C-alpha positions in Angstrom: -0.3 -0.1 0.0 1.1 3.6 -1.0 1.7 5.4 2.2 2.2 9.3 1.0 1.4 10.7 -2.4 4.2 12.9 -3.5 7.0 10.6 -5.4 9.5 13.3 -3.4 9.1 15.6 -0.5 12.9 17.3 -0.5 11.2 20.6 0.3 11.7 20.2 4.1 14.9 18.2 3.9 15.9 21.0 1.7 14.4 24.2 4.1 16.3 22.1 7.5 19.4 22.9 4.9 20.4 18.7 5.0 22.2 17.8 1.9 20.1 14.8 0.4 23.1 12.2 1.1 24.1 13.1 4.1 24.2 10.8 7.4 22.1 10.7 9.3 23.1 11.8 12.7 21.2 9.9 15.0 17.6 11.9 14.6 15.2 12.8 12.3 12.4 14.9 11.6 8.8 14.6 10.9 7.6 15.8 7.1 3.8 15.4 7.8 1.2 12.9 9.8 -2.0 10.8 8.8 -4.0 10.6 12.1 -5.9 8.0 10.3 -3.0 4.9 9.3 -1.4 7.0 11.9 1.8 6.9 10.1 4.4 10.3 9.9 6.0 10.4 7.4 10.7 11.0 8.3 12.6 13.4 6.5 15.8 11.1 6.0 15.3 7.6 4.1 17.8 5.1 2.8 20.6 7.3 1.7 20.9 8.9 5.5 21.3 5.4 6.4 17.9 4.5 7.8 16.3 0.8 7.9 13.0 -0.9 7.3 12.1 -2.1 10.8 14.5 0.5 12.5 12.7 2.5 15.6 12.6 6.0 17.1 11.5 7.6 19.4 10.3 10.6 20.5 10.9 12.4 23.9 9.8 15.2 25.9 11.5 16.4 29.1 13.4 13.1 29.4 10.0 11.3 28.9 9.2 9.0 26.2 5.8 10.2 24.4 5.8 7.6 21.2 8.0 5.3 19.6 7.5 4.7 15.9 9.0 1.7 13.5 9.8 2.8 9.6 7.6 0.3 8.0 8.6 2.0 4.2 11.7 3.0 3.1 12.4 5.5 0.0 16.2 7.1 -0.8 15.3 10.4 1.0 11.8 9.3 3.3 10.7 6.9 5.4 7.4 6.1 6.7 7.3 5.3 10.6 3.7 3.7 11.8 3.3 4.1 15.7 4.3 1.2 18.2 3.1 2.9 21.2 2.3 5.9 22.8 -0.1 8.8 22.1 0.3 9.5 18.1 -1.8 12.5 19.2 2.2 13.7 20.8 3.7 13.9 17.6 4.0 17.1 15.0 5.0 18.7 11.5 8.9 19.2 12.4 9.4 17.0 15.8 12.5 15.6 16.4 12.6 11.5 16.8 15.7 9.7 18.0 17.0 6.8 16.7 16.3 3.8 18.9 20.0 2.4 20.7 20.4 -0.7 18.7 
């Protein structure tokens, strides 16, 4: 199933000043949210080292508010599904952190 509509949503990555093939720093940002499917589109993809099944967390004040898992991958973007926490705590531009492997 196709989780996002546009073939390349690179505007936000460019706005944030990230070169396309820059290695991931351990965090990424949310570009888009779908409340129905509870899917978040992330501003990094396989070119940045993101992998299918990789997990990310949203933390605020040291507390984990949400956990997401990458379910679909493109070179510059990824789709991540909520696995635990509150989807309403996610927001456009929110910074997610990679889970330790």
